[in-house]
C-alpha positions in Angstrom: 0.0 0.0 0.0 1.4 3.4 -1.0 1.9 6.3 1.4 -1.1 8.1 -0.1 -3.3 5.1 0.3 -2.2 4.6 3.9 -3.0 8.3 4.6 -6.4 8.0 2.9 -7.4 4.9 4.9 -6.3 6.6 8.1 -8.4 9.7 7.3 -11.4 7.5 6.4 -11.2 5.7 9.8 -10.9 9.1 11.6 -13.9 10.4 9.7 -16.0 7.3 10.5 -15.1 7.6 14.2 -16.0 11.3 14.2 -19.4 10.6 12.5 -20.1 7.9 15.1 -19.4 10.3 18.0 -21.5 13.0 16.3 -24.5 10.7 15.8 -24.3 9.5 19.4 -24.1 13.1 20.8 -27.3 14.4 22.4 -28.9 17.9 22.8 -28.9 18.7 26.5 -32.2 20.6 26.2 -30.7 23.6 28.0 -28.1 26.3 27.5 -24.5 25.4 28.3 -22.1 27.0 30.9 -18.6 27.8 29.6 -15.7 29.0 31.7 -12.8 30.9 30.1 -9.9 31.2 32.5 -6.1 31.0 32.8 -3.2 33.5 32.9 -3.0 34.0 29.2 -4.8 36.7 27.2 -7.9 36.0 25.1 -10.5 35.0 27.7 -12.8 37.9 27.0 -11.8 38.0 23.4 -12.9 34.4 23.0 -16.2 35.2 24.6 -16.8 38.1 22.2 -16.1 35.7 19.4 -18.8 33.4 20.6 -21.1 36.5 20.8 -20.4 37.2 17.1 -21.3 33.6 16.3 -24.5 33.8 18.3 -25.5 37.1 16.6 -24.9 35.4 13.3 -27.8 33.0 14.2 -30.0 35.9 15.3 -29.7 35.1 19.0 -30.3 37.7 21.7 -27.1 38.4 23.8 -26.5 40.0 27.2 -23.1 41.2 28.6 -22.4 42.1 32.2 -18.9 43.4 32.9 -17.9 43.0 36.5 -14.5 44.8 36.7 -13.6 46.8 33.7 -15.3 50.0 34.7 -15.5 52.9 32.2 -12.5 52.0 30.1 -13.3 52.5 26.4 -12.8 49.3 24.4 -13.3 48.4 20.8 -15.7 45.6 21.6 -18.0 47.9 23.5 -18.0 50.5 20.8 -18.8 47.7 18.2 -21.6 46.0 20.1 -23.1 49.4 21.0 -24.1 49.6 17.3 -26.1 46.4 17.7 -28.1 47.6 20.8 -31.3 45.9 19.5 -29.5 42.5 19.7 -27.0 43.1 22.5 -27.7 44.4 26.1 -24.4 45.6 27.5 -24.1 46.5 31.2 -20.7 47.6 32.7 -21.2 47.5 36.5 -17.7 47.6 37.9 -16.2 50.9 39.0 -12.8 50.1 37.5 -10.1 47.6 38.2 -9.7 46.7 41.9 -6.3 48.5 42.2 -8.0 51.7 41.1 -10.8 51.8 43.6 -8.9 50.7 46.8 -12.3 50.3 48.5 -13.4 46.8 49.1 -16.8 47.7 50.4 -17.6 49.7 47.3 -16.2 46.9 45.1 -18.4 44.3 46.8 -21.5 46.5 46.4 -20.7 47.0 42.7 -20.1 43.2 42.2 -23.3 42.3 44.0 -25.3 44.8 41.9 -23.7 43.4 38.7 -24.6 39.9 39.7 -28.2 40.8 40.6 -28.5 42.3 37.1 -27.0 39.1 35.7 -29.5 36.9 37.6 -32.4 39.0 36.4 -31.2 38.5 32.8 -30.4 34.8 33.3 -33.9 34.0 34.6 -35.8 36.2 32.2 -35.9 33.8 29.3 -35.1 36.7 27.0 -31.5 35.7 26.2 -29.8 32.9 24.3 -26.3 33.9 25.5 -25.1 35.9 28.5 -21.4 36.8 29.1 -20.4 37.5 32.7 -17.1 39.2 31.8 -14.4 39.1 34.6 -16.8 37.6 37.1 -14.0 35.2 38.1 -11.9 38.2 39.3 -14.8 39.3 41.5 -15.0 35.7 42.9 -11.2 35.6 43.4 -11.3 38.7 45.6 -14.4 37.4 47.5 -16.6 40.2 46.2 -19.1 37.4 45.4 -19.9 34.1 47.0 -19.3 31.1 44.7 -22.3 29.2 45.9 -24.5 32.3 45.1 -23.1 32.3 41.6 -23.7 28.6 41.2 -27.3 29.1 42.4 -27.8 31.9 39.9 -26.5 29.6 37.1 -28.7 26.8 38.1 -31.8 29.1 38.1 -31.2 30.3 34.6 -33.7 29.8 31.8 -33.2 26.6 29.8 -32.8 28.9 26.8 -29.8 30.6 28.1 -26.1 29.7 27.8 -23.6 31.6 30.0 -19.9 32.3 29.6 -17.9 33.3 32.7 -14.5 34.9 32.0 -11.5 35.8 34.1 -8.4 34.2 35.6 -8.4 31.9 38.6 -11.9 30.4 38.1 -13.1 28.7 41.2 -12.9 24.9 41.2 -16.6 24.7 42.0 -17.5 26.6 38.8 -15.1 24.5 36.7 -16.8 21.4 38.1 -20.3 22.7 37.2 -19.4 24.0 33.8 -20.0 22.1 30.6 -16.8 23.5 29.0 -13.7 24.9 30.7 -11.0 26.5 28.5 -7.7 27.7 30.1 -5.6 30.3 28.3 -1.9 29.8 28.8 0.5 32.7 28.4 3.6 31.7 26.4 4.8 35.2 25.5 3.5 38.7 26.2 4.6 42.0 24.6 4.1 44.0 27.9 7.0 42.0 29.4 9.4 43.7 26.9 7.9 47.1 27.4 5.3 47.2 24.6 2.1 49.0 25.8 -1.4 47.7 25.2 -2.5 48.3 21.6 -5.8 49.7 20.5 -7.7 47.2 18.4 -5.6 44.3 19.7 -5.7 44.5 23.5 -8.7 46.8 24.0 
C-alpha cells in the first residue's frame, strides 16, 4: 500500500469515528455553561467571538462586565451599534487596584450579579457573558455558591460564559466546558504597551 493510500485509509477511519461520535451526541435541552480562565490573554476576546457567532444566528445576547469600569474598548463600541440585539451592562467601578475600596467593590459586584441573575432567569437571552466575574470571585466580592445558584436558576434557553483568571474549582466542576488560556509570550514584558484594536 502506497503512502497516499495509507493516509487515505487513516483519514477515512478518523472520519468514521467522528461521524459515530456525532451521531451519538445528544442535545442537552438547555443552555451550556462555559468558563474561560487561565493566565493568558484571550478569555474575554474568545467570549466576544462566541457573541459574534450567536448574533450570526439571530440570537439575543447580554453582557455584564464586572471589573472593567468605564475603560473605552473596541468591543464595547462595536456592540453598541447592535443595541437591538445586545444588552451591555458595565457594572464595575474600575479595576480593583484603582478603587482601593473593598466595600464599594463588593457593592458593585453584587449589583452586577443581581443584574446578571435577572437577565439569566428572564428567558429573553440565548447567551449571556459574565465578563471578569472570576476576578470578582477571586477577591471574594461574590460568593461562589450564590453564583452557582444563579447559574442553576437560569432559563433553559440561556447559555452563560464566565471569564477571568483563577476560576473557582466549583465553577469548573459545574461548567460544561472549561478552557484555560496559557501565556507563552506577552509584549508587555518587553515594554510594549497595550495596543488599540488588539488589546482593547
